[in-house]
C-alpha positions as CSV (number, residue, x, y, z in Angstrom):
1,X,138.6,107.3,51.0
2,X,135.8,109.8,51.7
3,X,133.2,107.9,49.6
4,X,134.3,104.6,51.3
5,X,133.9,106.1,54.7
6,X,130.5,107.4,53.8
7,X,129.4,104.0,52.6
8,X,130.6,102.4,55.9
9,X,129.0,104.9,58.2
10,X,125.5,103.4,58.0
11,X,126.9,99.9,58.6
12,X,128.9,101.2,61.5
13,X,125.9,102.8,63.0
14,X,123.9,99.5,62.8
15,X,126.8,97.5,64.2
16,X,127.7,99.8,67.1
17,X,124.1,100.8,67.9
18,X,122.5,97.4,67.9
19,X,125.5,95.6,69.5
20,X,125.7,98.1,72.3
21,X,121.9,98.4,72.9
22,X,120.8,94.8,72.7
23,X,122.5,93.3,75.8
24,X,121.6,96.3,78.0
25,X,118.1,97.1,76.9
26,X,116.5,96.2,80.2
27,X,117.6,97.5,83.5
28,X,116.4,96.9,87.1
29,X,115.9,100.1,89.1
30,X,115.7,99.2,92.8
31,X,113.9,101.8,94.9
32,X,114.4,102.1,98.6
33,X,110.9,102.0,100.3
34,X,111.8,104.6,102.9
35,X,112.5,107.1,100.2
36,X,108.9,106.9,99.0
37,X,106.0,108.9,100.4
38,X,103.2,107.4,102.6
39,X,99.7,108.7,101.9
40,X,96.1,107.7,102.2
41,X,93.8,108.2,105.2
42,X,93.1,106.4,108.5
43,X,96.4,104.6,108.4
44,X,99.6,104.6,110.5
45,X,103.1,103.9,109.2
46,X,106.7,103.5,110.3
47,X,110.0,102.6,108.9
48,X,111.4,99.3,110.0
49,X,114.5,97.1,109.3
50,X,114.5,95.6,105.9
51,X,116.7,93.6,103.5
52,X,118.0,96.8,101.8
53,X,119.4,98.3,105.0
54,X,122.9,97.7,103.8
55,X,122.4,99.7,100.6
56,X,119.6,102.1,101.6
57,X,120.4,102.8,105.2
58,X,118.9,101.6,108.5
59,X,115.2,101.0,108.6
60,X,114.8,101.0,104.8
61,X,111.5,99.1,104.8
62,X,108.1,100.8,105.3
63,X,105.2,99.3,107.3
64,X,101.6,100.6,106.8
65,X,98.6,99.6,108.9
66,X,94.9,100.2,108.5
67,X,92.2,99.5,111.0
68,X,89.0,98.9,108.9
69,X,87.5,98.9,105.4
70,X,87.1,102.6,105.3
71,X,90.8,103.2,105.6
72,X,93.5,103.3,102.9
73,X,97.2,103.5,102.7
74,X,99.7,103.9,99.9
75,X,103.4,104.1,99.3
76,X,104.3,106.4,96.4
77,X,107.5,106.7,94.3
78,X,107.7,109.5,91.8
79,X,110.2,111.2,89.5
80,X,111.9,112.9,92.4
81,X,112.5,109.6,94.3
82,X,116.2,108.6,94.2
83,X,116.8,105.8,91.7
84,X,113.5,106.3,89.9
85,X,113.9,105.3,86.2
86,X,114.7,108.3,84.1
87,X,112.3,109.0,81.3
88,X,110.0,106.2,82.3
89,X,106.7,106.1,80.3
90,X,103.8,103.7,80.1
91,X,105.3,102.4,76.9
92,X,108.8,101.7,78.3
93,X,107.7,100.0,81.5
94,X,108.6,96.3,81.3
95,X,107.3,95.3,84.8
96,X,107.6,95.7,88.5
97,X,108.6,93.2,91.2
98,X,108.2,94.1,94.9
99,X,109.0,92.3,98.2
100,X,105.8,92.8,100.2
101,X,104.7,91.1,103.4
102,X,101.1,91.6,104.5
103,X,98.8,90.4,107.3
104,X,95.0,90.6,107.5
105,X,92.5,90.6,104.6
106,X,93.3,93.8,102.8
107,X,95.5,92.8,99.9
108,X,98.1,95.2,98.3
109,X,97.8,96.3,94.7
110,X,99.7,98.5,92.2
111,X,98.7,101.9,90.9
112,X,100.3,103.8,88.0
113,X,99.8,107.5,87.8
114,X,100.1,109.5,84.6
115,X,98.7,112.5,82.6
116,X,97.2,111.9,79.2
117,X,97.7,115.2,77.4
118,X,95.6,113.9,74.4
119,X,92.5,113.7,76.5
120,X,91.5,110.5,74.7
121,X,90.2,108.6,77.8
122,X,87.1,110.6,78.4
123,X,88.6,112.5,81.4
124,X,87.3,116.0,82.3
125,X,90.5,117.7,81.3
126,X,93.7,116.7,79.6
127,X,95.6,117.8,82.7
128,X,93.7,115.4,85.0
129,X,95.8,112.8,86.8
130,X,94.9,109.3,85.6
131,X,95.4,106.2,87.6
132,X,95.7,102.6,86.3
133,X,94.5,100.7,89.4
134,X,95.1,97.0,89.7
135,X,91.7,95.3,89.9
136,X,92.3,91.6,90.6
137,X,93.8,89.4,93.3
138,X,97.5,90.4,93.3
139,X,100.0,88.1,91.8
140,X,102.1,87.2,94.9
141,X,104.4,84.2,95.1
142,X,105.9,84.0,98.6
143,X,106.6,87.7,99.3
144,X,107.1,88.7,95.7
145,X,104.4,90.8,94.2
146,X,104.6,91.1,90.5
147,X,103.2,93.6,87.9
148,X,103.2,91.9,84.5
149,X,102.4,94.5,81.8
150,X,100.8,91.8,79.7
151,X,98.8,90.0,82.4
152,X,98.1,92.2,85.4
153,X,94.7,93.8,85.0
154,X,94.0,97.5,85.6
155,X,91.0,99.8,85.4
156,X,91.3,103.6,84.6
157,X,90.4,106.3,87.2
158,X,90.3,110.0,86.8
159,X,92.0,110.8,90.1
160,X,91.5,114.6,89.8
161,X,87.7,114.4,89.4
162,X,87.1,111.1,91.2
163,X,85.4,108.8,88.7
164,X,86.2,105.7,86.7
165,X,86.8,105.9,82.9
166,X,86.1,103.7,80.0
167,X,83.1,101.7,81.3
168,X,83.7,101.9,85.1
169,X,85.6,100.1,87.8
170,X,85.0,96.6,86.4
171,X,86.3,97.4,82.9
172,X,89.9,96.2,83.0
173,X,92.8,95.5,80.7
174,X,96.5,94.9,81.0
175,X,98.9,97.8,80.5
176,X,99.7,96.4,77.1
177,X,96.0,96.0,76.4
178,X,95.3,99.6,77.2
179,X,98.2,100.8,75.1
180,X,97.0,98.7,72.2
181,X,93.5,100.3,72.5
182,X,95.0,103.8,72.9
183,X,98.5,103.9,71.3
184,X,98.8,107.6,72.2
185,X,99.3,106.5,75.8
186,X,102.6,104.8,75.1
187,X,104.5,108.1,75.2
188,X,102.8,109.4,78.4
189,X,105.3,109.8,81.3
190,X,104.8,107.4,84.2
191,X,104.8,110.0,87.0
192,X,104.3,107.7,89.9
193,X,104.4,104.1,90.9
194,X,102.3,103.3,94.0
195,X,101.5,100.3,96.1
196,X,98.2,100.6,97.9
197,X,96.2,98.7,100.5
198,X,92.5,99.1,101.5
199,X,89.3,100.1,99.8
200,X,89.5,98.7,96.3
201,X,92.1,96.1,97.4
202,X,89.9,94.4,100.0
203,X,86.4,94.1,101.5
204,X,85.5,93.6,105.1
205,X,89.0,94.0,106.5
206,X,89.9,94.5,110.1
207,X,93.5,95.4,111.0
208,X,95.7,94.8,108.0
209,X,99.4,95.5,107.7
210,X,101.6,95.8,104.6
211,X,105.4,95.9,104.9
212,X,107.2,96.9,101.7
213,X,110.8,95.7,101.7
214,X,111.8,96.6,98.2
215,X,110.5,97.7,94.8
216,X,112.2,97.0,91.5
217,X,111.2,98.6,88.3
218,X,112.2,97.0,85.0
219,X,112.7,99.6,82.3
220,X,115.2,100.4,79.5
221,X,118.3,102.4,80.1
222,X,118.1,105.8,78.3
223,X,121.5,105.3,76.8
224,X,120.5,101.9,75.4
225,X,117.4,103.4,73.9
226,X,119.4,106.1,72.2
227,X,121.9,103.6,70.8
228,X,119.1,101.4,69.5
229,X,117.5,104.3,67.7
230,X,120.9,105.2,66.2
231,X,121.3,101.6,65.0
232,X,117.8,101.5,63.5
233,X,118.4,104.9,61.8
234,X,121.7,103.5,60.3
235,X,119.9,100.4,59.0
236,X,117.4,102.7,57.3
237,X,120.2,104.7,55.7
238,X,121.8,101.5,54.5
239,X,118.7,100.2,52.9
240,X,118.0,103.5,51.1
241,X,121.6,103.6,49.8
242,X,121.3,100.1,48.5
243,X,118.0,100.9,46.8
């Protein structure tokens, strides 16, 4: 009986792990805009009624306005924000979809903040905060602004020291492309997700307004990731035993 159970354990690990993990690998984490932090300079902001008022509370949306091309506004979500995906990294980010309404000529754009402890990007220090800054016209259909990890183009910026990395502002790649070029980045924690407006996002803008109604991050559930790892480990044990 004991030997029989031992032979079955790897199979059980594969069956339970993969069956449980596969349907629930992806999970949508919806963030309440009013729980984020407004930053930048030369901007004004307020909370306004939004589509998430029923689940997030009254005035759940955030409206940011800038007056000219020298101004800049951003809405930041970090690991302390309620609902932020636990254990989110550059390698586990599947995508982001936001409900954003804007007026004026300053278009919104995404930024992803992380720290590369390997120091492999040419930054001054391994502790510098690095930004992936979207550098293209944003992908917006109606009011849906999408970050596609395989298609949305980003440059790299040392936000601590204030200079662009890997060739400058015009050197861009998708998240997947940067990870392919620097595989070590896959495990770097994604500390912040930002939506910005102004400066790099537009040229000769006058008054522009961005209203963020919702932000949804697509990332794996930690439990699903653990189950998948368990299943893969069981499969490896089964193959070794058969060999």
